[in-house]
C-alpha positions, 0 to 999 in steps of 0.5 A, spaced: 473 522 524 478 516 526 482 513 520 480 505 520 485 501 522 487 498 515 487 504 512 493 506 509 494 513 512 495 507 518 501 503 516 504 508 511 508 510 516 510 504 519 513 501 513 521 503 512 523 507 507 526 503 502 519 500 502 516 507 501 520 508 496 519 502 492 511 503 493 512 510 490 517 508 484 512 502 482 506 505 483 500 501 480 505 495 479 504 488 481 507 488 489 512 484 491 511 478 496 515 481 501 513 488 501 506 486 502 508 481 508 511 488 511 505 492 509 501 486 514 507 487 519 505 495 519 498 493 521 496 494 514 491 487 510 495 480 509 495 477 503 489 474 504 484 480 505 481 482 499 483 489 500 488 487 495 486 487 488 486 480 484 484 476 479 486 476 472 493 479 473 498 475 477 500 478 483 497 482 489 495 489 486 494 495 490 486 498 490 485 504 486 484 508 491 492 506 495 495 507 487 492 515 488 493 516 496 501 514 494 501 519 488 499 524 492 504 523 498 509 523 493 507 529 490 506 532 496 498 533 495 496 530 501 493 533 508 
């Protein structure tokens, strides 16, 4: 099975270690604009992509499946 190009598994390894650490330590929080830009540059969704959760809260948030994936990765529960 091929991973879709914008799937977190595709762009996560291309992020800097500092960005990965920030996403792990702030998992579920609004993602800073500079980190959204780094994710887009790494092949992930850009700020305008509907992948990001927006709405009543200000800022861009990772969808639940990405939050879960980061938690599993941080806890070394992934494949």
